[in-house]
C-alpha positions in Angstrom: 2.3 -24.0 57.5 4.7 -21.2 58.7 7.6 -23.0 57.1 5.7 -23.3 53.8 4.9 -19.6 53.8 8.6 -18.8 54.5 9.7 -21.0 51.6 7.2 -19.2 49.3 8.5 -15.8 50.4 12.1 -16.8 49.7 11.2 -18.2 46.3 9.4 -14.9 45.4 12.3 -12.8 46.5 14.7 -14.9 44.5 12.5 -14.5 41.4 12.3 -10.8 41.8 16.1 -10.7 42.1 16.5 -12.5 38.8 14.1 -10.1 37.1 16.1 -7.1 38.6 19.4 -8.5 37.3 17.9 -9.0 33.8 16.7 -5.4 33.8 20.2 -4.2 34.8 21.8 -6.2 31.9 19.4 -4.6 29.5 20.7 -1.2 30.4 18.3 -0.2 33.0 15.5 0.6 30.6 12.8 -1.7 32.0 10.6 1.3 32.6 10.3 2.1 28.9 7.5 0.7 26.7 8.8 -2.3 24.6 8.3 -2.3 20.9 5.1 -3.8 19.6 6.0 -7.4 18.7 5.4 -8.7 15.2 2.2 -10.7 14.8 3.9 -13.2 12.5 7.5 -14.1 11.7 8.9 -12.7 8.5 10.2 -15.1 5.7 12.7 -12.6 4.4 14.8 -12.1 7.5 14.7 -8.3 7.2 11.6 -7.5 9.1 9.4 -7.3 6.0 6.6 -9.4 7.5 6.5 -7.2 10.6 9.4 -8.6 12.6 10.8 -5.2 13.3 13.5 -4.5 15.8 12.8 -1.5 18.1 15.2 0.6 16.1 13.7 -0.2 12.7 10.1 0.2 14.0 10.9 3.6 15.6 12.8 4.8 12.5 9.8 3.9 10.2 7.3 5.7 12.5 9.6 8.7 12.5 9.8 8.7 8.7 6.0 8.6 8.5 5.8 11.5 11.0 8.3 13.6 9.0 6.5 12.6 5.8 3.2 13.9 7.2 4.9 17.1 8.3 6.2 17.6 4.7 2.9 16.9 3.1 0.9 19.1 5.4 3.5 21.9 5.5 4.0 21.7 9.2 6.8 23.0 11.3 9.2 20.5 9.8 7.7 20.6 6.3 8.8 22.5 3.2 7.3 25.8 2.2 4.6 25.6 -0.4 6.0 25.7 -3.9 5.5 28.9 -5.8 5.5 27.5 -9.3 2.0 26.8 -10.7 1.2 23.5 -12.3 -0.2 23.1 -15.8 -3.9 21.9 -15.9 -3.2 20.5 -19.3 -0.9 17.9 -17.7 -4.0 15.9 -16.8 -6.0 16.7 -19.9 -6.9 14.0 -22.5 -4.0 13.3 -24.9 -3.8 14.5 -28.5 -4.2 12.3 -31.5 -0.7 10.7 -31.4 -0.8 10.2 -27.6 -4.3 8.7 -27.8 -3.1 6.2 -30.4 -0.2 5.2 -28.2 -2.4 5.0 -25.2 -4.8 2.7 -27.0 -2.0 0.3 -27.9 -0.9 0.3 -24.3 -4.4 -0.5 -23.0 -4.8 -3.3 -25.6 -1.6 -4.8 -24.5 -2.7 -4.5 -20.8 -6.0 -6.3 -21.5 -4.3 -9.1 -23.4 -1.7 -9.6 -20.8 -4.4 -9.7 -18.1 -6.4 -12.4 -20.0 -9.4 -10.1 -20.3 -11.1 -7.3 -18.3 -13.8 -9.4 -16.6 -11.4 -10.8 -13.9 -10.2 -7.3 -12.8 -13.7 -5.9 -13.0 -15.0 -8.6 -10.6 -12.0 -8.3 -8.4 -12.7 -4.6 -7.6 -16.5 -4.9 -7.4 -17.5 -4.5 -3.8 -20.3 -7.0 -4.4 -17.8 -9.7 -5.2 -17.6 -12.0 -2.2 -15.5 -15.0 -1.2 -17.5 -17.5 -3.4 -17.0 -15.4 -6.6 -13.3 -14.9 -5.8 -12.9 -18.6 -5.2 -14.4 -19.3 -8.6 -11.8 -16.9 -10.1 -9.0 -18.7 -8.4 -10.2 -22.3 -8.9 -10.2 -21.7 -12.7 -6.4 -21.4 -12.6 -4.5 -24.3 -11.0 -1.3 -22.3 -10.8 -3.0 -19.5 -8.9 -4.7 -22.0 -6.6 -1.3 -23.4 -5.8 0.1 -19.9 -5.0 -2.8 -19.1 -2.7 -2.2 -22.3 -0.8 1.5 -21.7 -0.7 1.1 -18.2 0.8 -1.6 -19.1 3.3 0.7 -22.0 4.6 3.7 -19.7 4.8 5.0 -18.2 8.1 3.1 -15.0 7.2 0.0 -16.5 8.7 1.5 -18.6 11.4 -0.9 -21.6 11.1 -0.4 -24.7 13.2 -1.9 -27.0 10.7 -1.6 -27.0 6.9 -4.5 -25.6 4.8 -5.4 -27.8 1.9 -8.8 -26.5 0.8 -9.2 -23.3 -1.2 -12.3 -22.1 0.7 -10.5 -22.5 4.0 -7.5 -20.6 2.6 -9.8 -17.7 1.5 -11.2 -17.5 5.1 -7.7 -17.4 6.6 -6.3 -14.8 4.2 -9.2 -12.4 4.2 -10.7 -10.6 1.2 -8.2 -7.7 1.3 -5.1 -9.9 1.2 -6.8 -12.1 -1.5 -7.6 -9.1 -3.6 -4.0 -7.9 -3.3 -2.7 -11.3 -4.4 -5.1 -11.5 -7.4 -4.2 -8.0 -8.4 -0.5 -8.9 -8.1 -1.1 -11.9 -10.5 -2.9 -9.6 -12.9 0.0 -7.1 -12.8 2.6 -9.9 -13.2 0.9 -11.2 -16.3 0.3 -7.8 -17.8 3.8 -6.6 -17.0 5.5 -9.7 -18.4 3.3 -9.4 -21.5 4.4 -5.7 -21.9 8.1 -6.7 -21.6 8.5 -4.9 -18.2 11.7 -6.4 -16.6 11.2 -8.5 -13.5 13.1 -6.0 -11.3 10.9 -3.1 -12.4 7.8 -5.3 -12.0 8.7 -6.0 -8.4 9.5 -2.4 -7.7 6.1 -1.3 -9.1 4.1 -4.1 -7.3 5.7 -3.3 -3.9 5.0 0.4 -4.3 1.3 -0.2 -5.3 0.9 -2.6 -2.3 2.4 -0.2 0.2 0.3 2.7 -1.1 -2.9 0.6 -1.0 -2.3 -0.5 2.6 -1.5 3.1 3.7 -4.5 4.5 1.8 -6.8 2.1 3.6 -5.3 2.8 7.0 -5.5 6.6 6.7 -9.1 6.6 5.5 -10.4 8.0 8.9 -8.5 11.2 8.0 -10.7 11.7 5.0 -14.4 11.8 6.1 -16.8 10.3 3.7 -14.3 8.0 1.9 -14.6 4.2 2.2 -11.4 2.4 3.2 -12.0 -0.4 0.7 -12.4 2.1 -2.1 -9.1 3.8 -1.1 -7.4 0.4 -1.1 -8.5 -0.2 -4.7 -7.5 3.3 -5.7 -4.1 2.8 -4.1 -3.6 -0.4 -6.1 -4.5 1.4 -9.4 -2.9 4.8 -8.8 0.3 4.0 -10.9 -1.2 1.5 -13.2 -0.6 4.0 -16.0 3.1 3.4 -15.8 2.5 -0.1 -16.9 0.2 1.0 -19.7 2.8 3.4 -21.0 5.7 0.9 -20.8 7.1 -0.6 -24.0 9.3 0.0 -27.0 6.7 2.1 -28.8 5.0 3.6 -25.8 7.5 4.9 -23.3 6.5 6.8 -20.2 5.3 10.2 -21.2 5.5 9.5 -24.9 3.2 11.5 -27.1 2.5 13.9 -24.2 0.7 11.3 -22.1 1.1 11.5 -18.3 1.0 8.2 -16.4 -2.0 9.5 -14.4 -4.0 10.1 -17.6 -3.1 6.5 -18.7 -4.1 5.3 -15.3 -7.5 6.9 -15.5 -8.0 5.3 -19.0 -7.1 1.9 -17.5 -9.6 2.4 -14.7 -12.3 3.4 -17.2 -11.5 0.3 -19.3 -12.2 -1.8 -16.2 -15.4 0.1 -15.4 -14.2 1.2 -12.0 -16.3 3.9 -10.2 -15.9 7.5 -11.2 -14.3 8.7 -7.9 -11.5 6.1 -8.3 -11.0 7.1 -11.9 -10.8 10.8 -11.0 -8.6 10.1 -8.0 -6.1 8.2 -10.1 -6.1 10.9 -12.7 -5.5 13.7 -10.2 -3.3 12.0 -7.5 -0.4 14.4 -8.4 -2.6 17.5 -8.7 -2.8 18.4 -4.9 0.9 19.3 -4.9 0.9 21.4 -8.2 -2.6 22.7 -8.9 -5.0 24.6 -6.7 -8.3 22.9 -6.1 -10.4 25.4 -8.0 -8.4 24.6 -11.1 -9.6 21.0 -11.2 -12.5 19.8 -13.3 -13.7 16.9 -11.1 -16.3 16.1 -8.5 -15.5 16.5 -4.8 -15.6 12.7 -4.2 -12.9 12.3 -6.9 -10.8 15.2 -5.5 -11.0 13.7 -2.0 -9.7 10.4 -3.3 -6.9 12.2 -5.1 -5.8 13.9 -1.9 -5.9 10.6 0.0 -3.8 9.0 -2.7 -1.3 11.9 -2.8 -0.8 11.5 1.0 -0.5 7.6 0.8 1.8 7.8 -2.2 4.1 10.3 -0.5 4.2 8.2 2.7 5.0 5.0 0.7 7.9 6.8 -1.0 9.2 7.9 2.5 9.3 4.3 3.7 10.9 3.1 0.4 13.6 5.8 0.6 14.4 4.7 4.2 14.8 1.1 3.1 17.3 2.3 0.5 19.2 4.3 3.1 18.1 7.7 1.7 15.6 10.5 2.1 12.9 11.8 -0.1 11.8 15.5 -0.3 8.0 15.6 -0.5 6.2 18.5 -2.1 3.5 19.8 0.3 -0.2 19.8 -0.5 -1.4 23.1 -1.6 -3.3 25.1 1.0 -6.7 24.7 -0.8 -6.6 20.9 -0.2 -5.6 20.9 3.5 -9.1 21.5 4.9 -10.0 18.1 3.3 -7.5 16.3 5.6 -8.2 15.8 9.3 -4.7 16.3 10.5 -5.2 14.9 14.0 -6.8 11.8 12.6 -4.0 11.3 10.1 -1.3 11.5 12.7 -3.3 9.1 14.9 -3.5 6.6 12.0 0.2 6.9 11.3 1.0 6.2 15.0 -0.9 2.9 15.0 1.5 -0.1 15.2 -0.6 -2.3 13.0 -0.2 0.1 10.1 3.5 -0.8 9.6 2.7 -4.5 10.1 0.0 -4.4 7.4 2.3 -2.7 4.9 5.1 -5.2 5.7 2.8 -8.2 5.4 1.4 -7.1 2.0 4.9 -6.5 0.7 6.1 -9.8 2.0 3.1 -11.6 0.5 3.9 -10.0 -2.9 7.5 -11.1 -2.6 6.4 -14.6 -1.8 4.0 -14.7 -4.7 6.7 -13.7 -7.1 9.2 -16.2 -5.7 
């Protein structure tokens, strides 16, 4: 027995020595907290599904922190702009603009194969069975759902072959994102939007939606699911206004006005419609200059923050920086700053953004 204990002690000591040597080879930083590992491997090889290196992960967290400082006018943020915005920017368009907007909306509806699918997609009462019916009616879409759920994004050990099982694995949020991406792809292609621009728009909408959902605790009274939908829709007006006879801003139509019109055409709730209409207002107009309910204004503030943070991440990927205009002082009481910073520090936020973006890339492949 004594000999057995002696051998065990020697083996333990040898193991500790090996660990010590490994720590020395890693630069003596064994005391530091390691990066949060990615939950799933990424198919793109660039960390887009969450496979961040420590350096990439830390850089993106820092960009979010600086973005929050800029938006909230903190110590590192820019001073509040002196120039006043024009309330007419978000007003209904004139006769010429309304005609061009109507043509853009008609093209959007045709490209999306009708409004009923999108209306059901964003209806909170629509559950897995209803979504399965939407998917099963389209064999191509069914194949894409199965392709994505069986990709490395979800890390399954056995292949999924049934649509109902795939929906359970993906979750409703991911599935809504995929269906919305299909809607945008169809509508964008029908409007003649080049593939590169479609991809740029889809990825931005996905990132903004994921960020909006994650920062919902910083905006009391707002539902995370509603913010996710609003994030998906916030720049849909750019698609409405695209085309040879309806360029962005033509006829005096702002893309936020076009986005609100699209939301109204799909019977989305009023707070989402008003939030999409006013998502640029918090940086250029004082709150008292807005003609909207407080629920819509709160959604607009959340979208302004999520949109700005998405641009921060995108600028970092391109190797650049983006200068964010801060929220006007009248809106800042609507943001729980401590909760926002806590949300932005959560590791799963970056992973969710990366997974959604990777899923959209895979769907378009």
